[in-house]
C-alpha positions in Angstrom: 0.0 0.0 0.1 3.1 2.2 0.9 4.6 1.9 -2.6 1.0 2.4 -4.0 0.8 5.9 -2.4 4.4 6.8 -3.3 3.4 6.0 -7.0 0.2 8.3 -6.6 2.2 11.0 -5.1 4.9 10.9 -7.7 2.0 10.6 -10.7 0.4 13.9 -9.1 3.8 15.7 -9.1 4.5 15.0 -12.8 1.1 15.9 -13.7 1.2 19.3 -11.6 4.6 20.6 -13.1 3.3 20.3 -16.9 -0.2 20.7 -16.0 0.1 23.9 -18.6 1.6 22.4 -21.2 -1.0 19.8 -20.9 -3.5 21.8 -20.6 -2.9 23.6 -24.1 -2.7 19.9 -25.3 -6.2 18.9 -23.7 -4.5 16.2 -21.7 -6.5 17.4 -18.9 -5.8 16.0 -14.8 -8.0 12.8 -15.6 -6.6 11.4 -18.9 -3.0 12.0 -17.8 -4.0 10.1 -14.3 -5.9 7.6 -15.7 -2.9 6.3 -18.0 -0.1 6.6 -14.8 -2.7 4.3 -13.4 -3.3 1.8 -16.2 0.7 1.9 -17.0 0.6 0.9 -12.6 -2.0 -1.4 -13.2 -0.1 -3.4 -16.0 2.7 -4.1 -14.1 1.1 -5.1 -11.2 -1.6 -6.8 -13.1 -1.8 -10.0 -10.5 -2.3 -8.0 -7.4 -4.6 -5.4 -8.2 -7.7 -6.6 -6.6 -6.4 -7.0 -3.6 -5.3 -4.0 -3.7 -8.4 -2.0 -4.6 -10.7 -4.5 -2.4 -8.9 -3.4 1.1 -9.9 -1.6 4.2 -7.7 1.4 3.1 -9.3 2.1 0.0 -12.6 2.0 1.3 -11.6 4.2 3.8 -9.7 6.0 1.9 -12.9 6.3 -0.7 -15.3 7.4 2.1 -13.0 10.4 3.2 -12.9 11.8 -0.5 -16.8 11.2 -1.1 -17.5 13.5 2.2 -14.9 16.1 1.3 -16.5 16.0 -2.5 -19.5 16.4 -1.0 -18.9 19.9 1.2 -17.1 21.1 -1.8 -20.0 20.8 -4.2 -22.7 22.4 -1.6 -20.0 25.3 -1.4 -19.6 25.8 -5.1 -22.7 26.6 -6.3 -22.9 29.4 -7.5 -25.8 32.4 -7.8 -26.0 33.5 -4.3 -29.3 31.3 -3.3 -29.3 27.3 -2.1 -30.9 26.6 -5.8 -28.7 29.4 -7.9 -30.0 31.4 -9.6 -32.6 29.5 -11.3 -34.9 27.7 -8.9 -37.7 26.6 -10.5 -35.5 24.7 -13.3 -32.8 23.3 -11.1 -35.8 22.3 -8.9 -37.2 20.3 -12.0 -34.4 18.3 -12.8 -33.1 17.4 -9.4 -36.6 16.3 -8.3 -38.4 14.8 -11.4 -35.2 14.5 -14.1 -33.3 12.7 -11.8 -35.5 10.1 -10.0 -37.2 9.4 -13.1 -33.6 8.5 -14.9 -32.4 6.4 -12.1 -35.7 4.3 -12.3 -35.0 4.3 -16.3 -31.4 2.7 -15.5 -32.7 0.4 -12.7 -35.6 -0.9 -15.8 -32.5 -1.1 -18.6 -30.3 -3.0 -15.6 -33.2 -5.4 -15.0 -33.2 -6.0 -19.1 -29.7 -6.4 -19.5 -28.8 -8.4 -16.1 -31.8 -10.0 -15.0 -30.2 -12.1 -12.4 -29.7 -8.9 -10.2 -31.9 -7.8 -7.7 -33.8 -4.5 -7.4 -30.9 -3.2 -4.6 -27.9 -4.2 -6.5 -29.7 -2.1 -10.0 -30.7 0.2 -7.5 -27.2 0.6 -6.6 -25.7 0.3 -10.3 -28.4 3.5 -10.6 -26.7 5.2 -8.0 -23.5 4.8 -9.6 -24.3 5.8 -12.9 -26.4 8.4 -13.0 -24.8 11.0 -10.9 -23.0 14.0 -13.2 -19.5 15.7 -11.7 -17.5 18.2 -13.7 -14.4 16.5 -13.4 -13.6 15.1 -16.5 -14.9 18.4 -17.7 -13.6 21.4 -16.3 -14.4 23.7 -18.9 -17.9 23.0 -19.8 -19.0 25.2 -16.8 -16.1 28.0 -18.2 -17.3 27.7 -21.4 -18.8 30.7 -23.1 -19.8 29.1 -25.9 -22.0 27.5 -23.8 -25.6 30.4 -22.7 -24.4 31.1 -19.3 -28.0 30.3 -18.2 -27.3 26.6 -18.7 -23.9 26.4 -17.1 -25.6 27.7 -13.8 -28.4 24.9 -13.9 -25.2 22.6 -14.7 -23.4 23.8 -11.8 -26.2 23.6 -9.4 -27.0 20.0 -10.6 -23.7 18.5 -10.2 -23.4 20.3 -6.7 -26.4 18.8 -5.1 -27.1 15.6 -7.5 -24.9 13.0 -6.0 -26.2 14.7 -1.7 -29.5 13.7 -3.1 -28.6 10.2 -4.5 -26.0 9.1 -1.6 -29.0 8.4 0.9 -30.7 5.9 -1.8 -26.8 4.7 -2.8 -26.2 3.9 1.2 -29.8 1.9 1.5 -29.6 -0.2 -1.5 -25.9 -1.0 -0.1 -27.7 -2.2 3.1 -29.7 -4.2 0.7 -27.4 -5.6 -1.7 -25.3 -7.4 0.6 -23.2 -4.7 2.6 -20.5 -6.9 4.7 -21.1 -4.9 7.6 -24.9 -4.8 7.4 -27.2 -7.4 6.2 -30.8 -6.1 6.6 -33.8 -6.8 5.2 -35.8 -4.0 3.5 -37.7 -2.6 6.7 -35.0 -2.8 8.6 -32.4 -1.3 6.5 -35.0 1.7 6.6 -35.0 1.5 10.3 -31.6 2.2 9.8 -31.0 4.9 7.0 -33.8 7.3 8.3 -32.2 7.9 12.3 -29.1 7.7 10.2 -30.2 10.6 8.0 -32.1 13.0 10.6 -28.7 12.3 12.8 -27.1 13.8 9.6 -29.4 16.5 8.8 -28.9 17.9 12.4 -25.3 17.2 12.3 -24.5 19.0 9.2 -26.9 22.5 9.9 -25.5 22.8 13.8 -21.6 22.2 12.8 -21.8 24.1 9.1 -23.9 27.1 10.9 -21.5 26.7 14.4 -18.4 26.8 12.6 -19.3 30.1 9.9 -20.5 31.8 13.0 -17.2 31.0 15.0 -15.4 32.0 11.6 -17.1 35.4 11.4 -16.4 36.0 15.6 -13.1 35.6 15.0 -12.9 37.6 11.9 -14.5 40.5 13.5 -12.0 40.5 16.7 -9.3 40.1 14.4 -8.7 36.5 15.7 -7.7 34.8 12.6 -5.1 34.9 10.1 -5.7 33.9 6.2 -4.1 30.6 6.4 -6.4 29.7 9.8 -9.5 30.4 7.5 -8.5 28.2 5.0 -7.5 25.3 7.5 -10.9 26.0 9.2 -13.1 25.3 5.8 -10.4 22.7 4.9 -11.0 20.8 7.9 -14.8 21.4 8.1 -16.0 18.2 6.1 -13.3 15.8 8.0 -14.7 17.1 11.3 -18.6 16.9 10.3 -17.5 12.9 8.7 -15.9 12.1 11.6 -18.5 13.6 14.5 -21.5 12.2 12.9 -20.3 8.4 12.2 -19.2 8.9 15.9 -22.8 9.2 16.7 -24.3 6.4 14.0 -25.2 9.5 11.5 -24.9 9.7 7.8 -21.4 10.9 7.0 -22.1 11.6 3.7 -25.3 13.2 3.8 -23.8 15.1 7.0 -20.7 16.5 5.1 -23.5 18.0 2.4 -25.8 19.4 4.6 -22.8 21.1 6.3 -21.4 22.7 2.7 -25.1 24.2 2.5 -25.3 25.4 5.5 -22.0 26.7 6.1 -21.5 28.4 3.0 -25.3 30.0 3.0 -24.5 31.6 6.9 -20.9 32.8 5.4 -22.0 34.1 2.2 -24.8 36.8 4.6 -21.6 37.1 7.1 -19.6 38.3 4.0 -22.2 40.9 2.5 -22.5 42.0 6.5 -19.1 42.3 6.3 -19.0 44.3 2.8 -21.3 46.7 4.0 -19.8 47.5 7.0 -16.0 47.7 5.2 -14.7 51.9 4.3 -14.8 51.9 0.9 -11.3 51.5 0.2 -10.9 48.5 1.9 -14.4 46.4 1.0 -12.6 44.8 -2.6 -10.0 43.6 -0.4 -12.0 42.7 1.9 -14.0 40.6 -0.6 -11.2 39.2 -2.2 -9.5 37.9 1.3 -13.0 35.6 1.6 -13.0 34.3 -1.6 -9.3 32.9 -0.6 -10.8 31.2 2.6 -11.9 27.7 0.4 -8.4 27.9 -2.0 -7.0 25.1 0.4 -10.2 23.3 0.4 -10.1 23.6 -3.6 -6.2 22.4 -4.2 -7.5 19.7 -1.7 -10.4 18.2 -3.7 -8.2 18.5 -6.8 -5.9 16.2 -5.1 -8.4 13.9 -4.1 -10.2 14.0 -7.5 -7.2 13.0 -9.3 -6.3 10.0 -7.1 -9.3 8.7 -7.8 -8.5 9.0 -11.5 -5.6 6.9 -11.0 -7.1 4.5 -9.4 -9.8 4.4 -12.7 -6.3 3.2 -14.5 -5.4 0.5 -12.4 -9.0 -0.2 -12.0 -9.1 -0.5 -16.2 -6.5 -3.1 -16.1 -8.3 -5.5 -14.5 -11.7 -4.6 -16.6 -9.8 -5.6 -19.3 -9.2 -8.9 -17.1 -12.4 -9.9 -16.2 -13.7 -8.8 -20.2 -16.3 -6.4 -20.3 -19.4 -7.6 -22.0 -21.7 -6.3 -24.6 -24.4 -6.3 -22.0 -22.1 -3.1 -19.6 -21.2 -1.3 -22.9 -24.6 -1.0 -24.0 -26.0 0.1 -20.4 -22.9 2.8 -19.8 -23.7 3.8 -23.2 -27.6 4.3 -22.6 -26.7 5.8 -19.2 -24.8 8.7 -20.8 -27.0 9.6 -23.2 -30.6 8.8 -23.7 -31.0 7.6 -19.7 -30.1 11.3 -18.9 -31.2 13.3 -21.8 -34.9 12.1 -22.0 -35.6 13.0 -18.7 -33.7 16.0 -18.7 -35.4 17.2 -21.8 -39.5 16.1 -20.4 -38.7 17.5 -17.0 -38.2 21.2 -18.4 -40.8 20.5 -21.3 -42.8 24.7 -20.7 -39.7 25.8 -19.1 -37.7 29.2 -20.8 -35.8 26.9 -22.3 -35.5 26.2 -25.9 -35.3 22.6 -27.3 -31.8 23.2 -28.1 -30.8 24.1 -24.7 -33.2 21.4 -23.2 -31.2 19.0 -25.2 -28.2 20.3 -24.3 -28.8 20.5 -20.4 -29.3 16.3 -21.2 -26.0 15.8 -23.4 -24.1 17.7 -20.4 -23.6 15.4 -18.0 -20.4 14.4 -17.6 -19.5 11.4 -14.6 -16.4 11.4 -13.1 -15.6 11.2 -9.3 -18.8 10.6 -7.5 -19.7 7.8 -9.9 -16.2 6.8 -9.4 -15.9 6.7 -5.3 -19.7 5.3 -5.2 -18.1 2.3 -7.9 -15.3 1.8 -5.5 -17.3 2.0 -2.2 -19.6 -1.2 -4.2 -16.9 -2.9 -5.2 -15.3 -3.1 -1.5 -18.3 -3.6 0.2 -20.2 -6.2 -1.5 -19.3 -10.1 -1.0 -16.8 -11.3 -3.6 -17.8 -12.5 -7.2 -20.0 -11.4 -10.0 -22.0 -8.7 -8.9 -19.5 -6.5 -7.2 -17.0 -7.2 -10.5 -20.1 -6.3 -12.8 -20.5 -2.9 -10.6 -16.3 -2.3 -10.9 -16.6 -2.5 -14.5 -19.6 -0.7 -15.1 -17.6 2.3 -13.1 -15.1 2.2 -15.1 -16.6 2.0 -18.8 -18.7 4.5 -17.6 -16.1 7.6 -16.7 -14.2 6.5 -19.7 -16.6 6.7 -21.7 -17.4 10.2 -20.1 -14.0 11.3 -20.6 -14.6 10.9 -24.6 -18.1 11.6 -24.5 -17.9 15.1 -22.5 -14.5 16.0 -22.6 -13.6 15.1 -25.9 -17.3 15.0 -28.0 -18.7 18.3 -25.8 -17.4 21.3 -27.7 -18.5 19.6 -31.2 -21.8 18.4 -29.8 -23.0 22.3 -27.9 -21.9 24.2 -31.7 -24.3 21.5 -33.5 -27.0 22.1 -31.0 -26.4 25.7 -30.8 -26.1 26.1 -34.6 -22.5 26.9 -35.6 -21.5 29.8 -36.3 -24.3 31.9 -34.8 -24.0 33.9 -31.4 -24.8 31.9 -28.1 -28.2 33.3 -27.1 -27.9 35.9 -25.0 -27.5 35.1 -20.8 -30.6 35.5 -19.1 -32.3 34.4 -15.9 -34.4 31.0 -16.8 -36.7 29.5 -14.0 
């Protein structure tokens, strides 16, 4: 395990040293780290399964997911909890997402008839949440209308927080090593876990934001100390919630949401009170609070892409069935596109932009972490291996579709040569 961490650290350093050059060549971190992981996997083919299926990897994946959930909740733009287009976001999250999960389960039932419904729900939870790790430029691409990017940004920030309780519920029913229960027993476990998580997330997120505000008012904090507090917030929340038998993932997500809201309110008050000459400096210093967390998230994300490269070698050894390829192709396209298109019917989004919202749904770190957790916590055998294979095929397919193919698809849907529609609020 120490040798694996050494190789990961070396790969991250090499990628970082050439980051600007590689970005100009359209070789983003996912591509480079997947290739590095694949090389390591080829050289250690006989030990891949043993490395991936360990308690250490499971615990690392859990911590990474907690940090990502917190980060996603704090990065949502627009000033409000649901961003600048709350009704459109609500449609996508509360209508399109459940329908996508149901369609994924239905297709899985056809393609994998031997799997139980908890396993199918587990697989749907792995493949459907979107994440912009493999296609970071999409959220900054001015060729995509701002209101489309805003909806995608809020959706990617919230969908994994919504799916995680369902994922854990399905994991228990599917045969988790630690908890094997009936549906009623599992529900009886998940509901108290979720309630404790909601309370812990709101309390800790609000408390930390208030304490930071007070410390700043009295001049007790340095800029570095503020960044450290923000970085430690998801770790504190996750471990404290787990210690009281709560859902650490939900708590981390809720904590990020509460922290962001209270932090922004405190920021607005301080900017209003600051002298005219210092208001800009105050705003700049507050934006730096999240820089260390963003850097940590970047490192954790690249680590997960490295593990995908390692797992890809195991996938080749196990073999990829046509059912897996067909399922992942559908998950990346029609299983998302159709629900999103239908959920926004009657909204201010024209048909082309509704299609664009459906097409631009990359899968990334959330899918990787969910897939690794399922692989580690399910009994060894065909089910765990199939979920790992689906995870790898899905994220690698997303790198191609949403990393390489996103710009041509965007130009096609928005009519190449025409200026992008004027940015406007959408509801």
